[in-house]
Structure formats: structure tokens, C-alpha cells
TORKOL-4160 file (C-alpha; in steps of 0.2 Angstrom, whole numbers, padded with zeros to 4 digits, m for minus):
363
<pt num="1" X="0087" Y="0076" Z="0048"/>
<pt num="2" X="0079" Y="0092" Z="0055"/>
<pt num="3" X="0066" Y="0082" Z="0064"/>
<pt num="4" X="0069" Y="0064" Z="0070"/>
<pt num="5" X="0056" Y="0055" Z="0058"/>
<pt num="6" X="0057" Y="0037" Z="0053"/>
<pt num="7" X="0050" Y="0027" Z="0039"/>
<pt num="8" X="0051" Y="0008" Z="0034"/>
<pt num="9" X="0060" Y="0002" Z="0019"/>
<pt num="10" X="0043" Y="m0004" Z="0012"/>
<pt num="11" X="0036" Y="0014" Z="0014"/>
<pt num="12" X="0052" Y="0020" Z="0005"/>
<pt num="13" X="0050" Y="0009" Z="m0009"/>
<pt num="14" X="0031" Y="0014" Z="m0011"/>
<pt num="15" X="0036" Y="0032" Z="m0011"/>
<pt num="16" X="0049" Y="0029" Z="m0024"/>
<pt num="17" X="0037" Y="0020" Z="m0035"/>
<pt num="18" X="0023" Y="0033" Z="m0034"/>
<pt num="19" X="0035" Y="0047" Z="m0037"/>
<pt num="20" X="0042" Y="0038" Z="m0052"/>
<pt num="21" X="0024" Y="0038" Z="m0060"/>
<pt num="22" X="0019" Y="0055" Z="m0055"/>
<pt num="23" X="0018" Y="0066" Z="m0070"/>
<pt num="24" X="0028" Y="0054" Z="m0080"/>
<pt num="25" X="0013" Y="0043" Z="m0086"/>
<pt num="26" X="0004" Y="0058" Z="m0093"/>
<pt num="27" X="0018" Y="0068" Z="m0101"/>
<pt num="28" X="0033" Y="0057" Z="m0106"/>
<pt num="29" X="0024" Y="0046" Z="m0119"/>
<pt num="30" X="0021" Y="0062" Z="m0130"/>
<pt num="31" X="0039" Y="0067" Z="m0128"/>
<pt num="32" X="0046" Y="0050" Z="m0132"/>
<pt num="33" X="0036" Y="0048" Z="m0148"/>
<pt num="34" X="0041" Y="0065" Z="m0153"/>
<pt num="35" X="0059" Y="0058" Z="m0154"/>
<pt num="36" X="0058" Y="0040" Z="m0158"/>
<pt num="37" X="0040" Y="0038" Z="m0166"/>
<pt num="38" X="0035" Y="0019" Z="m0165"/>
<pt num="39" X="0052" Y="0015" Z="m0157"/>
<pt num="40" X="0048" Y="0026" Z="m0142"/>
<pt num="41" X="0046" Y="0010" Z="m0131"/>
<pt num="42" X="0064" Y="0006" Z="m0135"/>
<pt num="43" X="0069" Y="0023" Z="m0128"/>
<pt num="44" X="0058" Y="0020" Z="m0113"/>
<pt num="45" X="0067" Y="0003" Z="m0110"/>
<pt num="46" X="0084" Y="0011" Z="m0112"/>
<pt num="47" X="0080" Y="0025" Z="m0100"/>
<pt num="48" X="0073" Y="0013" Z="m0087"/>
<pt num="49" X="0089" Y="0002" Z="m0088"/>
<pt num="50" X="0101" Y="0017" Z="m0086"/>
<pt num="51" X="0090" Y="0025" Z="m0073"/>
<pt num="52" X="0092" Y="0009" Z="m0062"/>
<pt num="53" X="0111" Y="0012" Z="m0062"/>
<pt num="54" X="0108" Y="0030" Z="m0057"/>
<pt num="55" X="0097" Y="0025" Z="m0043"/>
<pt num="56" X="0111" Y="0013" Z="m0037"/>
<pt num="57" X="0123" Y="0028" Z="m0038"/>
<pt num="58" X="0112" Y="0038" Z="m0026"/>
<pt num="59" X="0111" Y="0023" Z="m0014"/>
<pt num="60" X="0130" Y="0022" Z="m0014"/>
<pt num="61" X="0132" Y="0041" Z="m0010"/>
<pt num="62" X="0118" Y="0041" Z="0003"/>
<pt num="63" X="0125" Y="0025" Z="0012"/>
<pt num="64" X="0142" Y="0034" Z="0014"/>
<pt num="65" X="0133" Y="0047" Z="0025"/>
<pt num="66" X="0118" Y="0037" Z="0031"/>
<pt num="67" X="0113" Y="0049" Z="0045"/>
<pt num="68" X="0114" Y="0065" Z="0035"/>
<pt num="69" X="0104" Y="0072" Z="0021"/>
<pt num="70" X="0111" Y="0078" Z="0004"/>
<pt num="71" X="0112" Y="0096" Z="0011"/>
<pt num="72" X="0122" Y="0091" Z="0026"/>
<pt num="73" X="0135" Y="0080" Z="0018"/>
<pt num="74" X="0137" Y="0092" Z="0003"/>
<pt num="75" X="0144" Y="0104" Z="0016"/>
<pt num="76" X="0154" Y="0090" Z="0024"/>
<pt num="77" X="0162" Y="0085" Z="0008"/>
<pt num="78" X="0165" Y="0102" Z="m0001"/>
<pt num="79" X="0167" Y="0113" Z="0014"/>
<pt num="80" X="0156" Y="0126" Z="0022"/>
<pt num="81" X="0154" Y="0139" Z="0008"/>
<pt num="82" X="0155" Y="0128" Z="m0007"/>
<pt num="83" X="0144" Y="0115" Z="0001"/>
<pt num="84" X="0131" Y="0128" Z="0005"/>
<pt num="85" X="0132" Y="0134" Z="m0012"/>
<pt num="86" X="0129" Y="0117" Z="m0020"/>
<pt num="87" X="0115" Y="0114" Z="m0006"/>
<pt num="88" X="0107" Y="0130" Z="m0012"/>
<pt num="89" X="0107" Y="0124" Z="m0030"/>
<pt num="90" X="0099" Y="0108" Z="m0024"/>
<pt num="91" X="0086" Y="0117" Z="m0015"/>
<pt num="92" X="0081" Y="0128" Z="m0030"/>
<pt num="93" X="0080" Y="0112" Z="m0040"/>
<pt num="94" X="0068" Y="0104" Z="m0028"/>
<pt num="95" X="0058" Y="0119" Z="m0027"/>
<pt num="96" X="0057" Y="0122" Z="m0046"/>
<pt num="97" X="0052" Y="0104" Z="m0048"/>
<pt num="98" X="0038" Y="0106" Z="m0036"/>
<pt num="99" X="0033" Y="0122" Z="m0045"/>
<pt num="100" X="0033" Y="0114" Z="m0062"/>
<pt num="101" X="0023" Y="0099" Z="m0055"/>
<pt num="102" X="0010" Y="0110" Z="m0048"/>
<pt num="103" X="0008" Y="0119" Z="m0064"/>
<pt num="104" X="0006" Y="0102" Z="m0073"/>
<pt num="105" X="m0009" Y="0099" Z="m0061"/>
<pt num="106" X="m0017" Y="0116" Z="m0066"/>
<pt num="107" X="m0014" Y="0113" Z="m0084"/>
<pt num="108" X="m0021" Y="0095" Z="m0084"/>
<pt num="109" X="m0037" Y="0100" Z="m0074"/>
<pt num="110" X="m0041" Y="0116" Z="m0084"/>
<pt num="111" X="m0037" Y="0108" Z="m0101"/>
<pt num="112" X="m0046" Y="0092" Z="m0099"/>
<pt num="113" X="m0058" Y="0091" Z="m0084"/>
<pt num="114" X="m0063" Y="0109" Z="m0079"/>
<pt num="115" X="m0059" Y="0121" Z="m0093"/>
<pt num="116" X="m0069" Y="0135" Z="m0086"/>
<pt num="117" X="m0061" Y="0135" Z="m0069"/>
<pt num="118" X="m0046" Y="0148" Z="m0066"/>
<pt num="119" X="m0030" Y="0139" Z="m0065"/>
<pt num="120" X="m0026" Y="0149" Z="m0049"/>
<pt num="121" X="m0041" Y="0141" Z="m0040"/>
<pt num="122" X="m0034" Y="0123" Z="m0044"/>
<pt num="123" X="m0016" Y="0128" Z="m0038"/>
<pt num="124" X="m0023" Y="0135" Z="m0022"/>
<pt num="125" X="m0034" Y="0120" Z="m0018"/>
<pt num="126" X="m0019" Y="0108" Z="m0022"/>
<pt num="127" X="m0007" Y="0118" Z="m0011"/>
<pt num="128" X="m0019" Y="0117" Z="0004"/>
<pt num="129" X="m0017" Y="0098" Z="0005"/>
<pt num="130" X="0001" Y="0099" Z="0001"/>
<pt num="131" X="0004" Y="0111" Z="0016"/>
<pt num="132" X="m0007" Y="0100" Z="0027"/>
<pt num="133" X="0003" Y="0084" Z="0022"/>
<pt num="134" X="0020" Y="0093" Z="0024"/>
<pt num="135" X="0015" Y="0100" Z="0041"/>
<pt num="136" X="0010" Y="0082" Z="0047"/>
<pt num="137" X="0028" Y="0076" Z="0043"/>
<pt num="138" X="0036" Y="0062" Z="0033"/>
<pt num="139" X="0029" Y="0048" Z="0043"/>
<pt num="140" X="0011" Y="0053" Z="0039"/>
<pt num="141" X="0015" Y="0055" Z="0021"/>
<pt num="142" X="0023" Y="0038" Z="0020"/>
<pt num="143" X="0008" Y="0030" Z="0029"/>
<pt num="144" X="m0004" Y="0038" Z="0017"/>
<pt num="145" X="0006" Y="0031" Z="0002"/>
<pt num="146" X="0003" Y="0014" Z="0009"/>
<pt num="147" X="m0015" Y="0017" Z="0010"/>
<pt num="148" X="m0016" Y="0023" Z="m0008"/>
<pt num="149" X="m0004" Y="0010" Z="m0016"/>
<pt num="150" X="m0017" Y="m0004" Z="m0018"/>
<pt num="151" X="m0029" Y="0008" Z="m0027"/>
<pt num="152" X="m0016" Y="0014" Z="m0039"/>
<pt num="153" X="m0011" Y="m0004" Z="m0043"/>
<pt num="154" X="m0030" Y="m0009" Z="m0045"/>
<pt num="155" X="m0033" Y="0005" Z="m0057"/>
<pt num="156" X="m0018" Y="0002" Z="m0067"/>
<pt num="157" X="m0023" Y="m0017" Z="m0069"/>
<pt num="158" X="m0040" Y="m0012" Z="m0075"/>
<pt num="159" X="m0033" Y="m0001" Z="m0088"/>
<pt num="160" X="m0021" Y="m0015" Z="m0094"/>
<pt num="161" X="m0035" Y="m0028" Z="m0095"/>
<pt num="162" X="m0046" Y="m0018" Z="m0105"/>
<pt num="163" X="m0034" Y="m0010" Z="m0117"/>
<pt num="164" X="m0023" Y="m0025" Z="m0122"/>
<pt num="165" X="m0036" Y="m0032" Z="m0133"/>
<pt num="166" X="m0037" Y="m0015" Z="m0143"/>
<pt num="167" X="m0018" Y="m0015" Z="m0147"/>
<pt num="168" X="m0013" Y="m0016" Z="m0165"/>
<pt num="169" X="0004" Y="m0023" Z="m0165"/>
<pt num="170" X="0008" Y="m0017" Z="m0183"/>
<pt num="171" X="0008" Y="0001" Z="m0176"/>
<pt num="172" X="0024" Y="m0004" Z="m0167"/>
<pt num="173" X="0032" Y="m0009" Z="m0184"/>
<pt num="174" X="0045" Y="m0007" Z="m0192"/>
<pt num="175" X="0057" Y="m0009" Z="m0177"/>
<pt num="176" X="0072" Y="0002" Z="m0177"/>
<pt num="177" X="0064" Y="0014" Z="m0191"/>
<pt num="178" X="0070" Y="0028" Z="m0180"/>
<pt num="179" X="0089" Y="0032" Z="m0179"/>
<pt num="180" X="0100" Y="0027" Z="m0165"/>
<pt num="181" X="0102" Y="0045" Z="m0161"/>
<pt num="182" X="0083" Y="0048" Z="m0159"/>
<pt num="183" X="0081" Y="0032" Z="m0148"/>
<pt num="184" X="0095" Y="0038" Z="m0137"/>
<pt num="185" X="0088" Y="0056" Z="m0136"/>
<pt num="186" X="0071" Y="0049" Z="m0132"/>
<pt num="187" X="0079" Y="0039" Z="m0117"/>
<pt num="188" X="0085" Y="0055" Z="m0110"/>
<pt num="189" X="0067" Y="0061" Z="m0107"/>
<pt num="190" X="0064" Y="0046" Z="m0097"/>
<pt num="191" X="0080" Y="0049" Z="m0087"/>
<pt num="192" X="0076" Y="0067" Z="m0084"/>
<pt num="193" X="0058" Y="0063" Z="m0079"/>
<pt num="194" X="0058" Y="0054" Z="m0067"/>
<pt num="195" X="0074" Y="0046" Z="m0063"/>
<pt num="196" X="0086" Y="0061" Z="m0061"/>
<pt num="197" X="0073" Y="0069" Z="m0051"/>
<pt num="198" X="0074" Y="0055" Z="m0038"/>
<pt num="199" X="0089" Y="0063" Z="m0031"/>
<pt num="200" X="0077" Y="0072" Z="m0020"/>
<pt num="201" X="0075" Y="0055" Z="m0010"/>
<pt num="202" X="0093" Y="0058" Z="m0003"/>
<pt num="203" X="0084" Y="0071" Z="0008"/>
<pt num="204" X="0074" Y="0058" Z="0016"/>
<pt num="205" X="0087" Y="0044" Z="0016"/>
<pt num="206" X="0092" Y="0046" Z="0034"/>
<pt num="207" X="0074" Y="0043" Z="0039"/>
<pt num="208" X="0074" Y="0025" Z="0033"/>
<pt num="209" X="0076" Y="0011" Z="0047"/>
<pt num="210" X="0085" Y="m0002" Z="0036"/>
<pt num="211" X="0098" Y="0009" Z="0026"/>
<pt num="212" X="0108" Y="m0007" Z="0021"/>
<pt num="213" X="0094" Y="m0012" Z="0010"/>
<pt num="214" X="0089" Y="0005" Z="0004"/>
<pt num="215" X="0098" Y="0002" Z="m0013"/>
<pt num="216" X="0086" Y="m0012" Z="m0016"/>
<pt num="217" X="0071" Y="0000" Z="m0012"/>
<pt num="218" X="0078" Y="0013" Z="m0024"/>
<pt num="219" X="0080" Y="0001" Z="m0038"/>
<pt num="220" X="0064" Y="m0010" Z="m0036"/>
<pt num="221" X="0053" Y="0005" Z="m0033"/>
<pt num="222" X="0060" Y="0015" Z="m0048"/>
<pt num="223" X="0061" Y="m0001" Z="m0059"/>
<pt num="224" X="0043" Y="m0005" Z="m0056"/>
<pt num="225" X="0037" Y="0012" Z="m0059"/>
<pt num="226" X="0048" Y="0012" Z="m0075"/>
<pt num="227" X="0040" Y="m0004" Z="m0080"/>
<pt num="228" X="0022" Y="0004" Z="m0080"/>
<pt num="229" X="0029" Y="0019" Z="m0090"/>
<pt num="230" X="0036" Y="0007" Z="m0103"/>
<pt num="231" X="0019" Y="m0002" Z="m0103"/>
<pt num="232" X="0009" Y="0014" Z="m0105"/>
<pt num="233" X="0020" Y="0020" Z="m0119"/>
<pt num="234" X="0018" Y="0004" Z="m0129"/>
<pt num="235" X="m0001" Y="0005" Z="m0126"/>
<pt num="236" X="m0001" Y="0023" Z="m0132"/>
<pt num="237" X="0008" Y="0019" Z="m0148"/>
<pt num="238" X="m0001" Y="0002" Z="m0151"/>
<pt num="239" X="m0019" Y="0009" Z="m0148"/>
<pt num="240" X="m0018" Y="0027" Z="m0153"/>
<pt num="241" X="m0003" Y="0027" Z="m0165"/>
<pt num="242" X="0013" Y="0036" Z="m0163"/>
<pt num="243" X="0008" Y="0052" Z="m0173"/>
<pt num="244" X="m0008" Y="0055" Z="m0162"/>
<pt num="245" X="0002" Y="0051" Z="m0146"/>
<pt num="246" X="0015" Y="0064" Z="m0152"/>
<pt num="247" X="0002" Y="0078" Z="m0155"/>
<pt num="248" X="m0008" Y="0075" Z="m0139"/>
<pt num="249" X="m0001" Y="0083" Z="m0123"/>
<pt num="250" X="m0009" Y="0070" Z="m0112"/>
<pt num="251" X="m0011" Y="0054" Z="m0123"/>
<pt num="252" X="m0013" Y="0042" Z="m0108"/>
<pt num="253" X="m0029" Y="0051" Z="m0103"/>
<pt num="254" X="m0036" Y="0050" Z="m0121"/>
<pt num="255" X="m0030" Y="0031" Z="m0121"/>
<pt num="256" X="m0042" Y="0027" Z="m0107"/>
<pt num="257" X="m0057" Y="0035" Z="m0117"/>
<pt num="258" X="m0055" Y="0020" Z="m0129"/>
<pt num="259" X="m0061" Y="0008" Z="m0116"/>
<pt num="260" X="m0079" Y="0003" Z="m0119"/>
<pt num="261" X="m0087" Y="m0014" Z="m0114"/>
<pt num="262" X="m0104" Y="m0016" Z="m0120"/>
<pt num="263" X="m0115" Y="m0001" Z="m0117"/>
<pt num="264" X="m0112" Y="0000" Z="m0098"/>
<pt num="265" X="m0093" Y="0001" Z="m0095"/>
<pt num="266" X="m0088" Y="0018" Z="m0101"/>
<pt num="267" X="m0079" Y="0034" Z="m0095"/>
<pt num="268" X="m0064" Y="0024" Z="m0088"/>
<pt num="269" X="m0053" Y="0039" Z="m0091"/>
<pt num="270" X="m0057" Y="0044" Z="m0074"/>
<pt num="271" X="m0046" Y="0030" Z="m0068"/>
<pt num="272" X="m0031" Y="0038" Z="m0076"/>
<pt num="273" X="m0036" Y="0054" Z="m0068"/>
<pt num="274" X="m0037" Y="0046" Z="m0051"/>
<pt num="275" X="m0020" Y="0037" Z="m0054"/>
<pt num="276" X="m0012" Y="0053" Z="m0059"/>
<pt num="277" X="m0019" Y="0064" Z="m0045"/>
<pt num="278" X="m0013" Y="0051" Z="m0032"/>
<pt num="279" X="0004" Y="0049" Z="m0039"/>
<pt num="280" X="0007" Y="0067" Z="m0043"/>
<pt num="281" X="0002" Y="0072" Z="m0026"/>
<pt num="282" X="0016" Y="0062" Z="m0018"/>
<pt num="283" X="0028" Y="0068" Z="m0031"/>
<pt num="284" X="0024" Y="0086" Z="m0027"/>
<pt num="285" X="0023" Y="0084" Z="m0008"/>
<pt num="286" X="0040" Y="0075" Z="m0008"/>
<pt num="287" X="0048" Y="0089" Z="m0018"/>
<pt num="288" X="0040" Y="0102" Z="m0007"/>
<pt num="289" X="0044" Y="0093" Z="0009"/>
<pt num="290" X="0063" Y="0091" Z="0004"/>
<pt num="291" X="0064" Y="0109" Z="m0002"/>
<pt num="292" X="0058" Y="0116" Z="0015"/>
<pt num="293" X="0068" Y="0104" Z="0025"/>
<pt num="294" X="0084" Y="0108" Z="0014"/>
<pt num="295" X="0081" Y="0127" Z="0017"/>
<pt num="296" X="0080" Y="0124" Z="0036"/>
<pt num="297" X="0096" Y="0114" Z="0036"/>
<pt num="298" X="0105" Y="0127" Z="0025"/>
<pt num="299" X="0100" Y="0140" Z="0039"/>
<pt num="300" X="0104" Y="0128" Z="0053"/>
<pt num="301" X="0086" Y="0128" Z="0060"/>
<pt num="302" X="0078" Y="0115" Z="0071"/>
<pt num="303" X="0062" Y="0114" Z="0061"/>
<pt num="304" X="0056" Y="0117" Z="0044"/>
<pt num="305" X="0038" Y="0121" Z="0048"/>
<pt num="306" X="0040" Y="0140" Z="0048"/>
<pt num="307" X="0044" Y="0139" Z="0029"/>
<pt num="308" X="0029" Y="0129" Z="0024"/>
<pt num="309" X="0016" Y="0144" Z="0022"/>
<pt num="310" X="0029" Y="0156" Z="0014"/>
<pt num="311" X="0036" Y="0143" Z="0002"/>
<pt num="312" X="0018" Y="0138" Z="m0003"/>
<pt num="313" X="0014" Y="0157" Z="m0007"/>
<pt num="314" X="0030" Y="0159" Z="m0017"/>
<pt num="315" X="0026" Y="0143" Z="m0026"/>
<pt num="316" X="0008" Y="0148" Z="m0029"/>
<pt num="317" X="0014" Y="0164" Z="m0038"/>
<pt num="318" X="0028" Y="0156" Z="m0047"/>
<pt num="319" X="0018" Y="0142" Z="m0054"/>
<pt num="320" X="0007" Y="0154" Z="m0063"/>
<pt num="321" X="0022" Y="0162" Z="m0072"/>
<pt num="322" X="0034" Y="0148" Z="m0074"/>
<pt num="323" X="0029" Y="0145" Z="m0092"/>
<pt num="324" X="0016" Y="0153" Z="m0102"/>
<pt num="325" X="0007" Y="0138" Z="m0110"/>
<pt num="326" X="0007" Y="0119" Z="m0113"/>
<pt num="327" X="0016" Y="0121" Z="m0130"/>
<pt num="328" X="0030" Y="0130" Z="m0122"/>
<pt num="329" X="0031" Y="0117" Z="m0108"/>
<pt num="330" X="0033" Y="0103" Z="m0120"/>
<pt num="331" X="0047" Y="0111" Z="m0128"/>
<pt num="332" X="0055" Y="0115" Z="m0111"/>
<pt num="333" X="0053" Y="0097" Z="m0105"/>
<pt num="334" X="0061" Y="0091" Z="m0121"/>
<pt num="335" X="0075" Y="0103" Z="m0123"/>
<pt num="336" X="0079" Y="0112" Z="m0107"/>
<pt num="337" X="0074" Y="0101" Z="m0093"/>
<pt num="338" X="0085" Y="0087" Z="m0098"/>
<pt num="339" X="0102" Y="0096" Z="m0097"/>
<pt num="340" X="0096" Y="0104" Z="m0081"/>
<pt num="341" X="0091" Y="0087" Z="m0073"/>
<pt num="342" X="0107" Y="0079" Z="m0079"/>
<pt num="343" X="0117" Y="0093" Z="m0070"/>
<pt num="344" X="0107" Y="0092" Z="m0054"/>
<pt num="345" X="0103" Y="0073" Z="m0054"/>
<pt num="346" X="0119" Y="0066" Z="m0061"/>
<pt num="347" X="0134" Y="0077" Z="m0062"/>
<pt num="348" X="0133" Y="0085" Z="m0045"/>
<pt num="349" X="0129" Y="0069" Z="m0036"/>
<pt num="350" X="0143" Y="0060" Z="m0045"/>
<pt num="351" X="0155" Y="0074" Z="m0041"/>
<pt num="352" X="0150" Y="0073" Z="m0023"/>
<pt num="353" X="0152" Y="0054" Z="m0023"/>
<pt num="354" X="0170" Y="0055" Z="m0031"/>
<pt num="355" X="0176" Y="0069" Z="m0019"/>
<pt num="356" X="0169" Y="0059" Z="m0004"/>
<pt num="357" X="0181" Y="0045" Z="m0008"/>
<pt num="358" X="0195" Y="0057" Z="m0003"/>
<pt num="359" X="0187" Y="0061" Z="0013"/>
<pt num="360" X="0183" Y="0050" Z="0028"/>
<pt num="361" X="0164" Y="0046" Z="0029"/>
<pt num="362" X="0155" Y="0053" Z="0044"/>
<pt num="363" X="0143" Y="0041" Z="0053"/>
């Protein structure tokens, strides 16, 4: 690590869990139903199961070099120049992921909540708290995650309690109407967002106190997040219908609008917004933190802090031009992001793991 920061295994699991929800609960149900229709929940289940295996692969790789980050042992495994080249690709992947997440924040707020507000204002405001959190360091980020976790769980529970009675189970039928190819294709969406993005946690792996149990933290945190994604997908299909879910960019937010109890409990969709703001904040800050730490390590600097403001300014400009509109992003997430995530989140880490078996692990 660039700076000697430490987090507990519990904090690590919480960060993985919050990251797994992030933008997933708003974006993925729409993409899944676009492929598998009412069988989208099967795609989600398959994606979560395979994702658990990928997380275990990350644990095996990280545990071979427990005191080094992904950037550091890429160079150790592949040599100085090739290792730096692969490390730079990971840096770009983390930075691009953070940029896309920031744009998701702007799109959601300017589309659903404050349509008259310029998206640049939203990006600037969100980047301020990202820079503040990154400057305080990983330990503060992890403690903040512990504080917000109970509220996220409470709001998710409220949604489930009020929405389950509105489910129409016939909307989940017939089972297996979609082709096997469509179900498999849909599962790739769950793998690419969020499981293949969780490779970013190999940048904070050395900060964990109990590394021997980090695999459990990876799998439990990711699986619990996946369970909520599966549940939200089922609710979207059973309450809204797969056709509406497919057409709507943020179906889970619309899902919460269906909650009415008498004449006094309404506008519960604000809970979805709160859940999403909290979880996407931690997803964005982890990606941003990992990118600046990775850049500092590539340049062999002692601290990442000088890169916080310049990186935030680049991200502010890039987020505005990274894609033109939401329709383009949906196509990008469905067709372009998946192969990119497979390359950076599976093939490259797996290649590093295989090559590492031919080299003596360094402690």
C-alpha cells in the first residue's frame, strides 16, 4: 500500500456489499429483462452463482501476495515493463468505472429528481464529497460504511415488506419461455455489473487485518448484495411486468412508487433514492480511491493525495462526454461493457494467477 492504512474484515465485507448494490439495483433489472424477459430472475441467480466463483478467484490471487496491491504484483509477476503496462490498463479501468458511475448519478438526478438542474452541477457537488472522503483515507471510508449499513438494510426491508403483497406471480410465468442463450446472455450483465468490477478490491486487499478470511468476506459480501439484486429483479417483473421494466431505465425507482398504505404512507420512492445514493457513493469512492492509489504506485510515489484534485477535474470533464445520453448508455452497458469487464475482471486476473504459480510468491 502507498499509505499504511488498515481495515477490519467486517468493514471489508460491508464495502463489498455496498459496492455490489451501487448502480446495480437501478440499472441491471432493465438490462436483464431486455434479454430474458420474465426469466430475468434466472439470469440474476446464474450471474450471482458464477460471480461467487470469480470472487473466490480474486481471493486466491490476492492471498498469494497479501501485502501487495494488484498494481504491485502485476509488475512482480510479469516483469517491470509488461507489469506496468497491465497495471496502467487496470488504472484506466478503475478510472473509467468511476467516471461512468459519476455520469449515472447525474443522469438519475437530472432525469428523475431535478430535471431543470444542469448535470454539471450534480457532478461537481458529488465530486466534492468524493474528494473529501478520498483525502481522509480508506479507514475513514470503511468506518463511514459501517455507519450507513444499518440504514441501507432498514430501507431495503421496508421496500420488501410493502411490495411483496403487490406481487402478481403469474407475471413470472411461463418459466423458461426465454431461450437458454438469452438467460446466459442476461447473466453476463450481472457478472459485468457488479462482480467483474469487484476486482478493484484487490487494490485495498493489503489493508485487511485478517487476510486468511478475506475470501469469506469477498464471497459473503458479494453474495448478499447479489441476493438483494435477485430480489429487486423479481419484484420489478412481478409488480411492474417485464415489458415495463425493460422499457424503463430506472425500474426499481418506479417500483417504489407503487407503495401506498392508506392515505398517509406515500412517496416511498425516496427510500430507493437514499439507498442508491449511499451505495453508489461507496462504489464511486472505492473506484476513485483505487485509481489514484494505483497511479501513485505506478509512478512509485509515497502518497496518492496530490492526484486527488487533478483526477477529479479530469473525471468532471470526462463524465460529461463519456456517452451522449441514457439510450446510448443502455446499449453500451448491454453490449460493450460486458466484454470489457470480462477482459479486465476475469481474463487478466486469471492470467496473472496462472503465471504466478510459476513464480515464487513474495510475502
